[in-house]
N, CA and C atoms of all chains as a GROMACS GRO file, in nm:
protein
  597
    1MET      N    1   0.085  -0.119   0.000
    1MET     CA    2   0.000   0.000   0.000
    1MET      C    3   0.089   0.125   0.000
    2ASN      N    4   0.086   0.197  -0.110
    2ASN     CA    5   0.172   0.315  -0.119
    2ASN      C    6   0.095   0.442  -0.082
    3ALA      N    7   0.164   0.554  -0.099
    3ALA     CA    8   0.104   0.681  -0.057
    3ALA      C    9  -0.020   0.716  -0.140
    4ALA      N   10  -0.019   0.679  -0.270
    4ALA     CA   11  -0.134   0.711  -0.355
    4ALA      C   12  -0.260   0.638  -0.308
    5ASP      N   13  -0.242   0.512  -0.267
    5ASP     CA   14  -0.358   0.436  -0.218
    5ASP      C   15  -0.416   0.499  -0.092
    6VAL      N   16  -0.326   0.543  -0.004
    6VAL     CA   17  -0.372   0.608   0.120
    6VAL      C   18  -0.446   0.737   0.087
    7ALA      N   19  -0.390   0.814  -0.009
    7ALA     CA   20  -0.455   0.940  -0.046
    7ALA      C   21  -0.592   0.914  -0.106
    8VAL      N   22  -0.604   0.810  -0.191
    8VAL     CA   23  -0.734   0.777  -0.251
    8VAL      C   24  -0.834   0.740  -0.141
    9GLY      N   25  -0.789   0.659  -0.044
    9GLY     CA   26  -0.877   0.619   0.065
    9GLY      C   27  -0.924   0.737   0.147
   10VAL      N   28  -0.832   0.828   0.178
   10VAL     CA   29  -0.869   0.944   0.259
   10VAL      C   30  -0.966   1.034   0.183
   11LEU      N   31  -0.939   1.058   0.054
   11LEU     CA   32  -1.027   1.146  -0.024
   11LEU      C   33  -1.165   1.083  -0.041
   12LEU      N   34  -1.169   0.952  -0.061
   12LEU     CA   35  -1.299   0.886  -0.072
   12LEU      C   36  -1.376   0.895   0.060
   13ALA      N   37  -1.304   0.879   0.171
   13ALA     CA   38  -1.370   0.888   0.302
   13ALA      C   39  -1.427   1.027   0.323
   14ILE      N   40  -1.352   1.130   0.283
   14ILE     CA   41  -1.402   1.268   0.298
   14ILE      C   42  -1.528   1.288   0.213
   15GLY      N   43  -1.522   1.244   0.087
   15GLY     CA   44  -1.637   1.262  -0.002
   15GLY      C   45  -1.760   1.188   0.046
   16VAL      N   46  -1.743   1.063   0.086
   16VAL     CA   47  -1.856   0.983   0.132
   16VAL      C   48  -1.910   1.038   0.264
   17ALA      N   49  -1.821   1.080   0.353
   17ALA     CA   50  -1.866   1.132   0.483
   17ALA      C   51  -1.946   1.260   0.465
   18SER      N   52  -1.904   1.348   0.372
   18SER     CA   53  -1.979   1.473   0.353
   18SER      C   54  -2.120   1.443   0.301
   19ALA      N   55  -2.130   1.348   0.208
   19ALA     CA   56  -2.263   1.314   0.156
   19ALA      C   57  -2.348   1.248   0.264
   20LEU      N   58  -2.289   1.161   0.343
   20LEU     CA   59  -2.367   1.092   0.446
   20LEU      C   60  -2.411   1.187   0.557
   21MET      N   61  -2.324   1.282   0.592
   21MET     CA   62  -2.364   1.377   0.695
   21MET      C   63  -2.478   1.466   0.646
   22GLY      N   64  -2.473   1.504   0.517
   22GLY     CA   65  -2.585   1.578   0.460
   22GLY      C   66  -2.713   1.498   0.465
   23SER      N   67  -2.699   1.369   0.437
   23SER     CA   68  -2.815   1.282   0.436
   23SER      C   69  -2.875   1.267   0.576
   24LEU      N   70  -2.789   1.252   0.675
   24LEU     CA   71  -2.840   1.242   0.813
   24LEU      C   72  -2.897   1.375   0.860
   25GLY      N   73  -2.834   1.486   0.816
   25GLY     CA   74  -2.883   1.618   0.856
   25GLY      C   75  -3.022   1.646   0.801
   26ILE      N   76  -3.045   1.602   0.678
   26ILE     CA   77  -3.177   1.626   0.618
   26ILE      C   78  -3.284   1.546   0.689
   27LEU      N   79  -3.242   1.434   0.750
   27LEU     CA   80  -3.337   1.353   0.826
   27LEU      C   81  -3.361   1.411   0.964
   28ALA      N   82  -3.259   1.476   1.021
   28ALA     CA   83  -3.269   1.522   1.159
   28ALA      C   84  -3.347   1.652   1.171
   29THR      N   85  -3.351   1.734   1.065
   29THR     CA   86  -3.418   1.863   1.074
   29THR      C   87  -3.553   1.857   1.004
   30ARG      N   88  -3.641   1.948   1.044
   30ARG     CA   89  -3.776   1.950   0.985
   30ARG      C   90  -3.801   2.074   0.898
   31ASN      N   91  -3.730   2.184   0.929
   31ASN     CA   92  -3.751   2.307   0.854
   31ASN      C   93  -3.688   2.294   0.714
   32PRO      N   94  -3.761   2.324   0.605
   32PRO     CA   95  -3.703   2.308   0.471
   32PRO      C   96  -3.577   2.389   0.448
   33TYR      N   97  -3.569   2.510   0.509
   33TYR     CA   98  -3.449   2.592   0.491
   33TYR      C   99  -3.327   2.526   0.557
   34ASP      N  100  -3.349   2.467   0.674
   34ASP     CA  101  -3.240   2.394   0.739
   34ASP      C  102  -3.199   2.273   0.656
   35GLN      N  103  -3.297   2.206   0.600
   35GLN     CA  104  -3.266   2.088   0.519
   35GLN      C  105  -3.188   2.127   0.394
   36LEU      N  106  -3.222   2.242   0.336
   36LEU     CA  107  -3.148   2.287   0.218
   36LEU      C  108  -3.002   2.315   0.251
   37HIS      N  109  -2.977   2.364   0.375
   37HIS     CA  110  -2.840   2.389   0.415
   37HIS      C  111  -2.756   2.262   0.411
   38PHE      N  112  -2.818   2.150   0.447
   38PHE     CA  113  -2.742   2.025   0.454
   38PHE      C  114  -2.710   1.969   0.316
   39THR      N  115  -2.781   2.014   0.211
   39THR     CA  116  -2.745   1.965   0.078
   39THR      C  117  -2.620   2.035   0.024
   40GLY      N  118  -2.582   2.147   0.085
   40GLY     CA  119  -2.467   2.224   0.035
   40GLY      C  120  -2.334   2.148   0.038
   41PRO      N  121  -2.290   2.099   0.155
   41PRO     CA  122  -2.160   2.028   0.159
   41PRO      C  123  -2.156   1.906   0.069
   42ALA      N  124  -2.271   1.837   0.055
   42ALA     CA  125  -2.271   1.717  -0.028
   42ALA      C  126  -2.248   1.750  -0.175
   43THR      N  127  -2.297   1.868  -0.220
   43THR     CA  128  -2.280   1.902  -0.360
   43THR      C  129  -2.149   1.974  -0.389
   44VAL      N  130  -2.077   2.016  -0.286
   44VAL     CA  131  -1.950   2.086  -0.310
   44VAL      C  132  -1.831   2.000  -0.266
   45ILE      N  133  -1.831   1.955  -0.140
   45ILE     CA  134  -1.714   1.881  -0.090
   45ILE      C  135  -1.707   1.742  -0.154
   46GLY      N  136  -1.824   1.675  -0.165
   46GLY     CA  137  -1.826   1.539  -0.217
   46GLY      C  138  -1.767   1.525  -0.357
   47PRO      N  139  -1.819   1.597  -0.458
   47PRO     CA  140  -1.765   1.582  -0.593
   47PRO      C  141  -1.618   1.621  -0.603
   48VAL      N  142  -1.578   1.726  -0.531
   48VAL     CA  143  -1.438   1.769  -0.539
   48VAL      C  144  -1.346   1.661  -0.482
   49ALA      N  145  -1.384   1.604  -0.366
   49ALA     CA  146  -1.299   1.502  -0.304
   49ALA      C  147  -1.291   1.377  -0.391
   50ILE      N  148  -1.404   1.337  -0.449
   50ILE     CA  149  -1.403   1.214  -0.528
   50ILE      C  150  -1.332   1.235  -0.662
   51ALA      N  151  -1.348   1.352  -0.724
   51ALA     CA  152  -1.272   1.381  -0.846
   51ALA      C  153  -1.122   1.385  -0.815
   52ALA      N  154  -1.086   1.438  -0.699
   52ALA     CA  155  -0.944   1.438  -0.662
   52ALA      C  156  -0.893   1.296  -0.642
   53ALA      N  157  -0.978   1.208  -0.586
   53ALA     CA  158  -0.936   1.068  -0.569
   53ALA      C  159  -0.915   1.000  -0.704
   54VAL      N  160  -1.005   1.029  -0.801
   54VAL     CA  161  -0.988   0.972  -0.936
   54VAL      C  162  -0.858   1.024  -0.998
   55LEU      N  163  -0.832   1.153  -0.979
   55LEU     CA  164  -0.711   1.212  -1.037
   55LEU      C  165  -0.585   1.154  -0.973
   56VAL      N  166  -0.589   1.127  -0.843
   56VAL     CA  167  -0.472   1.068  -0.777
   56VAL      C  168  -0.446   0.929  -0.833
   57GLU      N  169  -0.554   0.854  -0.858
   57GLU     CA  170  -0.534   0.717  -0.909
   57GLU      C  171  -0.496   0.716  -1.056
   58GLU      N  172  -0.563   0.798  -1.137
   58GLU     CA  173  -0.535   0.799  -1.281
   58GLU      C  174  -0.519   0.943  -1.329
   59PRO      N  175  -0.403   1.002  -1.312
   59PRO     CA  176  -0.387   1.140  -1.359
   59PRO      C  177  -0.388   1.147  -1.512
   60LEU      N  178  -0.459   1.247  -1.562
   60LEU     CA  179  -0.464   1.276  -1.706
   60LEU      C  180  -0.516   1.159  -1.789
   61SER      N  181  -0.610   1.087  -1.735
   61SER     CA  182  -0.678   0.985  -1.816
   61SER      C  183  -0.814   1.040  -1.857
   62SER      N  184  -0.886   0.963  -1.940
   62SER     CA  185  -1.020   1.005  -1.981
   62SER      C  186  -1.113   1.017  -1.860
   63ALA      N  187  -1.105   0.916  -1.771
   63ALA     CA  188  -1.191   0.919  -1.653
   63ALA      C  189  -1.156   1.036  -1.562
   64GLY      N  190  -1.028   1.067  -1.551
   64GLY     CA  191  -0.987   1.178  -1.464
   64GLY      C  192  -1.041   1.311  -1.514
   65ILE      N  193  -1.031   1.332  -1.645
   65ILE     CA  194  -1.079   1.460  -1.701
   65ILE      C  195  -1.230   1.470  -1.686
   66LYS      N  196  -1.301   1.359  -1.710
   66LYS     CA  197  -1.447   1.362  -1.695
   66LYS      C  198  -1.487   1.381  -1.549
   67ALA      N  199  -1.410   1.322  -1.459
   67ALA     CA  200  -1.442   1.340  -1.316
   67ALA      C  201  -1.426   1.486  -1.276
   68VAL      N  202  -1.323   1.552  -1.328
   68VAL     CA  203  -1.306   1.696  -1.300
   68VAL      C  204  -1.422   1.775  -1.358
   69LEU      N  205  -1.465   1.736  -1.478
   69LEU     CA  206  -1.579   1.805  -1.542
   69LEU      C  207  -1.706   1.787  -1.458
   70ILE      N  208  -1.728   1.665  -1.408
   70ILE     CA  209  -1.845   1.640  -1.324
   70ILE      C  210  -1.839   1.726  -1.197
   71ALA      N  211  -1.721   1.731  -1.136
   71ALA     CA  212  -1.706   1.812  -1.014
   71ALA      C  213  -1.733   1.959  -1.044
   72LEU      N  214  -1.682   2.008  -1.157
   72LEU     CA  215  -1.706   2.149  -1.193
   72LEU      C  216  -1.855   2.175  -1.214
   73ILE      N  217  -1.922   2.084  -1.284
   73ILE     CA  218  -2.066   2.103  -1.309
   73ILE      C  219  -2.142   2.106  -1.177
   74MET      N  220  -2.109   2.011  -1.088
   74MET     CA  221  -2.185   2.004  -0.963
   74MET      C  222  -2.155   2.121  -0.872
   75VAL      N  223  -2.031   2.166  -0.870
   75VAL     CA  224  -1.998   2.282  -0.786
   75VAL      C  225  -2.065   2.408  -0.842
   76ALA      N  226  -2.076   2.417  -0.976
   76ALA     CA  227  -2.138   2.536  -1.035
   76ALA      C  228  -2.290   2.533  -1.020
   77THR      N  229  -2.351   2.417  -1.040
   77THR     CA  230  -2.497   2.414  -1.040
   77THR      C  231  -2.558   2.394  -0.901
   78GLY      N  232  -2.482   2.340  -0.806
   78GLY     CA  233  -2.536   2.315  -0.673
   78GLY      C  234  -2.588   2.440  -0.605
   79PRO      N  235  -2.508   2.546  -0.592
   79PRO     CA  236  -2.558   2.668  -0.527
   79PRO      C  237  -2.673   2.734  -0.603
   80ILE      N  238  -2.672   2.723  -0.737
   80ILE     CA  239  -2.783   2.781  -0.815
   80ILE      C  240  -2.914   2.712  -0.778
   81LEU      N  241  -2.906   2.579  -0.773
   81LEU     CA  242  -3.024   2.500  -0.739
   81LEU      C  243  -3.070   2.527  -0.596
   82LEU      N  244  -2.973   2.542  -0.508
   82LEU     CA  245  -3.004   2.570  -0.367
   82LEU      C  246  -3.079   2.702  -0.354
   83HIS      N  247  -3.028   2.803  -0.424
   83HIS     CA  248  -3.092   2.935  -0.419
   83HIS      C  249  -3.231   2.928  -0.480
   84ALA      N  250  -3.244   2.860  -0.594
   84ALA     CA  251  -3.374   2.854  -0.661
   84ALA      C  252  -3.476   2.781  -0.574
   85THR      N  253  -3.430   2.678  -0.504
   85THR     CA  254  -3.523   2.603  -0.419
   85THR      C  255  -3.566   2.686  -0.299
   86ALA      N  256  -3.470   2.759  -0.239
   86ALA     CA  257  -3.506   2.844  -0.125
   86ALA      C  258  -3.601   2.955  -0.169
   87ARG      N  259  -3.579   3.005  -0.290
   87ARG     CA  260  -3.668   3.109  -0.343
   87ARG      C  261  -3.809   3.054  -0.362
   88ALA      N  262  -3.816   2.932  -0.418
   88ALA     CA  263  -3.948   2.870  -0.438
   88ALA      C  264  -4.016   2.846  -0.304
   89ALA      N  265  -3.938   2.806  -0.202
   89ALA     CA  266  -3.996   2.781  -0.069
   89ALA      C  267  -4.053   2.910  -0.013
   90ARG      N  268  -3.979   3.019  -0.030
   90ARG     CA  269  -4.027   3.147   0.024
   90ARG      C  270  -4.150   3.196  -0.050
   91ILE      N  271  -4.150   3.182  -0.182
   91ILE     CA  272  -4.267   3.228  -0.259
   91ILE      C  273  -4.391   3.147  -0.221
   92ARG      N  274  -4.372   3.018  -0.197
   92ARG     CA  275  -4.487   2.936  -0.155
   92ARG      C  276  -4.536   2.977  -0.016
   93GLU      N  277  -4.440   3.019   0.069
   93GLU     CA  278  -4.474   3.050   0.207
   93GLU      C  279  -4.537   3.189   0.220
   94ARG      N  280  -4.476   3.288   0.153
   94ARG     CA  281  -4.520   3.427   0.172
   94ARG      C  282  -4.593   3.484   0.052
   95GLY      N  283  -4.587   3.418  -0.062
   95GLY     CA  284  -4.653   3.470  -0.180
   95GLY      C  285  -4.566   3.559  -0.266
   96ARG      N  286  -4.461   3.615  -0.208
   96ARG     CA  287  -4.371   3.703  -0.285
   96ARG      C  288  -4.228   3.673  -0.248
   97TRP      N  289  -4.137   3.710  -0.340
   97TRP     CA  290  -3.994   3.688  -0.313
   97TRP      C  291  -3.935   3.803  -0.233
   98VAL      N  292  -3.985   3.927  -0.258
   98VAL     CA  293  -3.925   4.045  -0.195
   98VAL      C  294  -3.961   4.051  -0.047
   99LEU      N  295  -3.885   4.134   0.026
   99LEU     CA  296  -3.914   4.151   0.169
   99LEU      C  297  -4.049   4.220   0.186
  100LEU      N  298  -4.129   4.172   0.279
  100LEU     CA  299  -4.258   4.236   0.305
  100LEU      C  300  -4.235   4.355   0.399
  101PRO      N  301  -4.325   4.456   0.393
  101PRO     CA  302  -4.308   4.574   0.480
  101PRO      C  303  -4.296   4.539   0.628
  102LYS      N  304  -4.371   4.438   0.671
  102LYS     CA  305  -4.365   4.396   0.811
  102LYS      C  306  -4.224   4.349   0.848
  103GLU      N  307  -4.161   4.274   0.754
  103GLU     CA  308  -4.027   4.223   0.782
  103GLU      C  309  -3.925   4.337   0.781
  104LEU      N  310  -3.946   4.435   0.694
  104LEU     CA  311  -3.855   4.550   0.691
  104LEU      C  312  -3.858   4.624   0.823
  105ASP      N  313  -3.978   4.646   0.879
  105ASP     CA  314  -3.992   4.715   1.006
  105ASP      C  315  -3.919   4.640   1.116
  106SER      N  316  -3.940   4.509   1.120
  106SER     CA  317  -3.879   4.432   1.229
  106SER      C  318  -3.727   4.426   1.212
  107LYS      N  319  -3.679   4.442   1.086
  107LYS     CA  320  -3.535   4.440   1.064
  107LYS      C  321  -3.470   4.570   1.112
  108GLU      N  322  -3.541   4.683   1.086
  108GLU     CA  323  -3.484   4.811   1.125
  108GLU      C  324  -3.489   4.833   1.276
  109GLU      N  325  -3.596   4.786   1.338
  109GLU     CA  326  -3.610   4.805   1.482
  109GLU      C  327  -3.636   4.670   1.546
  110PRO      N  328  -3.531   4.599   1.578
  110PRO     CA  329  -3.551   4.464   1.630
  110PRO      C  330  -3.626   4.461   1.761
  111SER      N  331  -3.622   4.571   1.839
  111SER     CA  332  -3.688   4.568   1.970
  111SER      C  333  -3.839   4.559   1.955
  112ARG      N  334  -3.891   4.609   1.840
  112ARG     CA  335  -4.036   4.607   1.822
  112ARG      C  336  -4.090   4.466   1.803
  113SER      N  337  -4.004   4.380   1.746
  113SER     CA  338  -4.054   4.246   1.716
  113SER      C  339  -4.080   4.165   1.843
  114SER      N  340  -4.012   4.204   1.953
  114SER     CA  341  -4.030   4.127   2.076
  114SER      C  342  -4.160   4.166   2.148
  115LYS      N  343  -4.213   4.286   2.114
  115LYS     CA  344  -4.337   4.328   2.180
  115LYS      C  345  -4.456   4.257   2.117
  116PRO      N  346  -4.559   4.232   2.191
  116PRO     CA  347  -4.676   4.164   2.136
  116PRO      C  348  -4.755   4.251   2.040
  117MET      N  349  -1.344  -0.700  -0.458
  117MET     CA  350  -1.409  -0.574  -0.418
  117MET      C  351  -1.303  -0.476  -0.370
  118ASN      N  352  -1.288  -0.367  -0.442
  118ASN     CA  353  -1.184  -0.271  -0.406
  118ASN      C  354  -1.241  -0.156  -0.323
  119VAL      N  355  -1.154  -0.060  -0.294
  119VAL     CA  356  -1.194   0.048  -0.204
  119VAL      C  357  -1.305   0.134  -0.264
  120TRP      N  358  -1.306   0.144  -0.397
  120TRP     CA  359  -1.409   0.225  -0.463
  120TRP      C  360  -1.548   0.165  -0.444
  121LEU      N  361  -1.556   0.033  -0.461
  121LEU     CA  362  -1.688  -0.031  -0.449
  121LEU      C  363  -1.735  -0.034  -0.303
  122ILE      N  364  -1.642  -0.048  -0.210
  122ILE     CA  365  -1.680  -0.042  -0.068
  122ILE      C  366  -1.734   0.097  -0.035
  123ALA      N  367  -1.661   0.200  -0.082
  123ALA     CA  368  -1.706   0.338  -0.057
  123ALA      C  369  -1.841   0.364  -0.123
  124THR      N  370  -1.864   0.306  -0.242
  124THR     CA  371  -1.994   0.324  -0.308
  124THR      C  372  -2.105   0.262  -0.227
  125THR      N  373  -2.080   0.144  -0.171
  125THR     CA  374  -2.182   0.077  -0.090
  125THR      C  375  -2.218   0.162   0.032
  126VAL      N  376  -2.115   0.218   0.095
  126VAL     CA  377  -2.142   0.304   0.211
  126VAL      C  378  -2.219   0.429   0.168
  127LEU      N  379  -2.179   0.485   0.054
  127LEU     CA  380  -2.244   0.607   0.006
  127LEU      C  381  -2.391   0.583  -0.025
  128LEU      N  382  -2.421   0.467  -0.082
  128LEU     CA  383  -2.560   0.441  -0.124
  128LEU      C  384  -2.654   0.425  -0.004
  129THR      N  385  -2.602   0.396   0.114
  129THR     CA  386  -2.690   0.393   0.231
  129THR      C  387  -2.747   0.532   0.261
  130GLY      N  388  -2.680   0.635   0.211
  130GLY     CA  389  -2.731   0.771   0.230
  130GLY      C  390  -2.859   0.799   0.155
  131LEU      N  391  -2.898   0.709   0.064
  131LEU     CA  392  -3.024   0.729  -0.008
  131LEU      C  393  -3.146   0.699   0.080
  132VAL      N  394  -3.126   0.618   0.183
  132VAL     CA  395  -3.240   0.578   0.267
  132VAL      C  396  -3.302   0.699   0.340
  133PRO      N  397  -3.222   0.784   0.408
  133PRO     CA  398  -3.284   0.903   0.469
  133PRO      C  399  -3.350   0.995   0.367
  134CYS      N  400  -3.290   1.006   0.248
  134CYS     CA  401  -3.350   1.090   0.144
  134CYS      C  402  -3.488   1.035   0.104
  135LEU      N  403  -3.495   0.904   0.090
  135LEU     CA  404  -3.623   0.841   0.055
  135LEU      C  405  -3.726   0.865   0.164
  136TRP      N  406  -3.684   0.855   0.288
  136TRP     CA  407  -3.776   0.875   0.401
  136TRP      C  408  -3.828   1.018   0.401
  137VAL      N  409  -3.739   1.117   0.386
  137VAL     CA  410  -3.782   1.257   0.387
  137VAL      C  411  -3.870   1.285   0.266
  138ALA      N  412  -3.837   1.227   0.152
  138ALA     CA  413  -3.919   1.251   0.032
  138ALA      C  414  -4.060   1.196   0.049
  139MET      N  415  -4.072   1.089   0.129
  139MET     CA  416  -4.206   1.032   0.149
  139MET      C  417  -4.283   1.104   0.259
  140ARG      N  418  -4.214   1.149   0.365
  140ARG     CA  419  -4.283   1.195   0.484
  140ARG      C  420  -4.284   1.347   0.501
  141GLY      N  421  -4.189   1.419   0.440
  141GLY     CA  422  -4.176   1.561   0.466
  141GLY      C  423  -4.270   1.646   0.382
  142SER      N  424  -4.258   1.780   0.398
  142SER     CA  425  -4.336   1.871   0.313
  142SER      C  426  -4.280   1.866   0.171
  143ILE      N  427  -4.347   1.938   0.079
  143ILE     CA  428  -4.308   1.922  -0.061
  143ILE      C  429  -4.171   1.986  -0.088
  144ILE      N  430  -4.139   2.096  -0.018
  144ILE     CA  431  -4.006   2.156  -0.038
  144ILE      C  432  -3.899   2.067   0.026
  145SER      N  433  -3.930   2.005   0.140
  145SER     CA  434  -3.836   1.910   0.201
  145SER      C  435  -3.811   1.793   0.106
  146ALA      N  436  -3.919   1.748   0.040
  146ALA     CA  437  -3.903   1.638  -0.054
  146ALA      C  438  -3.815   1.678  -0.171
  147LEU      N  439  -3.827   1.805  -0.213
  147LEU     CA  440  -3.742   1.851  -0.324
  147LEU      C  441  -3.596   1.859  -0.280
  148ALA      N  442  -3.572   1.905  -0.156
  148ALA     CA  443  -3.434   1.907  -0.104
  148ALA      C  444  -3.378   1.765  -0.097
  149ALA      N  445  -3.462   1.670  -0.055
  149ALA     CA  446  -3.418   1.531  -0.048
  149ALA      C  447  -3.389   1.477  -0.188
  150LEU      N  448  -3.470   1.516  -0.285
  150LEU     CA  449  -3.446   1.473  -0.423
  150LEU      C  450  -3.313   1.526  -0.475
  151GLU      N  451  -3.283   1.653  -0.444
  151GLU     CA  452  -3.156   1.711  -0.490
  151GLU      C  453  -3.037   1.637  -0.428
  152LEU      N  454  -3.048   1.607  -0.299
  152LEU     CA  455  -2.939   1.535  -0.233
  152LEU      C  456  -2.926   1.394  -0.289
  153ALA      N  457  -3.041   1.330  -0.315
  153ALA     CA  458  -3.037   1.194  -0.369
  153ALA      C  459  -2.974   1.192  -0.508
  154SER      N  460  -3.002   1.293  -0.589
  154SER     CA  461  -2.943   1.294  -0.723
  154SER      C  462  -2.792   1.319  -0.715
  155THR      N  463  -2.749   1.400  -0.618
  155THR     CA  464  -2.605   1.418  -0.598
  155THR      C  465  -2.538   1.286  -0.560
  156ILE      N  466  -2.601   1.214  -0.465
  156ILE     CA  467  -2.545   1.086  -0.420
  156ILE      C  468  -2.540   0.987  -0.536
  157THR      N  469  -2.647   0.985  -0.618
  157THR     CA  470  -2.651   0.892  -0.730
  157THR      C  471  -2.541   0.921  -0.832
  158THR      N  472  -2.521   1.049  -0.861
  158THR     CA  473  -2.416   1.086  -0.956
  158THR      C  474  -2.278   1.044  -0.905
  159LEU      N  475  -2.253   1.071  -0.777
  159LEU     CA  476  -2.124   1.033  -0.720
  159LEU      C  477  -2.108   0.881  -0.721
  160ALA      N  478  -2.217   0.809  -0.692
  160ALA     CA  479  -2.210   0.663  -0.691
  160ALA      C  480  -2.179   0.609  -0.831
  161LEU      N  481  -2.241   0.669  -0.935
  161LEU     CA  482  -2.213   0.624  -1.072
  161LEU      C  483  -2.066   0.645  -1.107
  162LEU      N  484  -2.013   0.760  -1.066
  162LEU     CA  485  -1.871   0.788  -1.093
  162LEU      C  486  -1.781   0.687  -1.022
  163MET      N  487  -1.816   0.657  -0.896
  163MET     CA  488  -1.730   0.566  -0.819
  163MET      C  489  -1.743   0.422  -0.867
  164ILE      N  490  -1.862   0.383  -0.914
  164ILE     CA  491  -1.878   0.247  -0.968
  164ILE      C  492  -1.795   0.232  -1.096
  165ALA      N  493  -1.801   0.335  -1.183
  165ALA     CA  494  -1.722   0.330  -1.307
  165ALA      C  495  -1.574   0.318  -1.276
  166GLN      N  496  -1.530   0.389  -1.175
  166GLN     CA  497  -1.388   0.383  -1.140
  166GLN      C  498  -1.355   0.249  -1.074
  167GLY      N  499  -1.446   0.199  -0.991
  167GLY     CA  500  -1.420   0.073  -0.922
  167GLY      C  501  -1.417  -0.047  -1.015
  168LEU      N  502  -1.500  -0.041  -1.121
  168LEU     CA  503  -1.502  -0.153  -1.217
  168LEU      C  504  -1.403  -0.135  -1.331
  169ARG      N  505  -1.330  -0.026  -1.330
  169ARG     CA  506  -1.231   0.005  -1.436
  169ARG      C  507  -1.296   0.012  -1.574
  170ARG      N  508  -1.413   0.074  -1.579
  170ARG     CA  509  -1.480   0.093  -1.709
  170ARG      C  510  -1.490   0.243  -1.734
  171ASP      N  511  -1.392   0.296  -1.805
  171ASP     CA  512  -1.388   0.441  -1.825
  171ASP      C  513  -1.511   0.497  -1.898
  172PRO      N  514  -1.566   0.427  -2.000
  172PRO     CA  515  -1.683   0.487  -2.069
  172PRO      C  516  -1.803   0.506  -1.977
  173PHE      N  517  -1.812   0.428  -1.867
  173PHE     CA  518  -1.927   0.442  -1.778
  173PHE      C  519  -1.928   0.576  -1.705
  174VAL      N  520  -1.814   0.646  -1.707
  174VAL     CA  521  -1.811   0.778  -1.641
  174VAL      C  522  -1.906   0.874  -1.712
  175ASP      N  523  -1.932   0.847  -1.840
  175ASP     CA  524  -2.026   0.933  -1.914
  175ASP      C  525  -2.164   0.932  -1.850
  176LEU      N  526  -2.202   0.818  -1.791
  176LEU     CA  527  -2.333   0.811  -1.724
  176LEU      C  528  -2.340   0.911  -1.610
  177ALA      N  529  -2.232   0.920  -1.532
  177ALA     CA  530  -2.229   1.015  -1.421
  177ALA      C  531  -2.235   1.158  -1.474
  178LEU      N  532  -2.167   1.182  -1.586
  178LEU     CA  533  -2.168   1.317  -1.646
  178LEU      C  534  -2.309   1.356  -1.689
  179VAL      N  535  -2.377   1.264  -1.757
  179VAL     CA  536  -2.514   1.291  -1.801
  179VAL      C  537  -2.606   1.309  -1.679
  180SER      N  538  -2.585   1.226  -1.576
  180SER     CA  539  -2.667   1.237  -1.456
  180SER      C  540  -2.648   1.372  -1.388
  181ALA      N  541  -2.524   1.422  -1.385
  181ALA     CA  542  -2.498   1.551  -1.321
  181ALA      C  543  -2.572   1.662  -1.393
  182ILE      N  544  -2.574   1.657  -1.526
  182ILE     CA  545  -2.641   1.764  -1.602
  182ILE      C  546  -2.793   1.750  -1.591
  183LEU      N  547  -2.842   1.629  -1.609
  183LEU     CA  548  -2.988   1.611  -1.611
  183LEU      C  549  -3.051   1.628  -1.474
  184SER      N  550  -2.978   1.595  -1.367
  184SER     CA  551  -3.037   1.613  -1.234
  184SER      C  552  -3.054   1.762  -1.205
  185PHE      N  553  -2.963   1.845  -1.256
  185PHE     CA  554  -2.979   1.990  -1.239
  185PHE      C  555  -3.102   2.041  -1.313
  186THR      N  556  -3.114   2.005  -1.439
  186THR     CA  557  -3.229   2.056  -1.515
  186THR      C  558  -3.360   1.998  -1.462
  187GLY      N  559  -3.357   1.873  -1.420
  187GLY     CA  560  -3.479   1.812  -1.366
  187GLY      C  561  -3.523   1.880  -1.239
  188ALA      N  562  -3.430   1.904  -1.148
  188ALA     CA  563  -3.466   1.969  -1.021
  188ALA      C  564  -3.512   2.112  -1.046
  189LEU      N  565  -3.449   2.179  -1.144
  189LEU     CA  566  -3.489   2.317  -1.175
  189LEU      C  567  -3.632   2.320  -1.230
  190THR      N  568  -3.669   2.219  -1.306
  190THR     CA  569  -3.806   2.211  -1.356
  190THR      C  570  -3.905   2.197  -1.240
  191PHE      N  571  -3.872   2.110  -1.143
  191PHE     CA  572  -3.957   2.095  -1.026
  191PHE      C  573  -3.969   2.228  -0.952
  192VAL      N  574  -3.856   2.300  -0.939
  192VAL     CA  575  -3.856   2.427  -0.868
  192VAL      C  576  -3.952   2.525  -0.935
  193ARG      N  577  -3.947   2.534  -1.066
  193ARG     CA  578  -4.033   2.630  -1.136
  193ARG      C  579  -4.180   2.596  -1.118
  194PHE      N  580  -4.210   2.467  -1.123
  194PHE     CA  581  -4.350   2.427  -1.104
  194PHE      C  582  -4.396   2.456  -0.962
  195LEU      N  583  -4.312   2.424  -0.864
  195LEU     CA  584  -4.352   2.445  -0.724
  195LEU      C  585  -4.365   2.593  -0.692
  196GLU      N  586  -4.286   2.676  -0.763
  196GLU     CA  587  -4.289   2.819  -0.736
  196GLU      C  588  -4.417   2.882  -0.789
  197ARG      N  589  -4.467   2.832  -0.899
  197ARG     CA  590  -4.575   2.905  -0.966
  197ARG      C  591  -4.710   2.837  -0.960
  198TRP      N  592  -4.715   2.708  -0.985
  198TRP     CA  593  -4.844   2.648  -1.015
  198TRP      C  594  -4.894   2.547  -0.912
  199VAL      N  595  -4.804   2.465  -0.862
  199VAL     CA  596  -4.853   2.351  -0.783
  199VAL      C  597  -4.879   2.392  -0.640
   0.00000   0.00000   0.00000
């Protein structure tokens, strides 16, 4: 077992652990916004770690280049999807995407929000 | 069975919580679970291709990465406006 095998094992463990922790987090929380937070590490850390593991095992091969491409696609599209989903959740909840006047008031004067 | 296939087996257990949330949660929670499940599936396809030493199979993971984005975006647009 040489250094490359150890590096592949460690990178795979990081990638799999990030996806599994996201999966457990989505099960542990009930609020959709909290659940969306847990999809973030799985779509960014996971693909990067696994593409790095492929590159360590086979540098500059067809699979290595495609793995990097997959990681780039997932890193680029993951946050877009996260934002779009949170936006859809808010529009379903409040009817509009923009801040409502009530929320603006409570943001400017936080002490008012605590009063009944 | 090499390290890639063992890691894939462990990774695929992460689909079970996603399936549970997709069945039991609210509709936005189900969409979040779907997004996570598609990420896990894409990574699993990539790792299976690498574990079996079949380089052309990596194309499946590439197609899955692109189509899961467009598919989830379609769900988002429908949930935002009509459903």
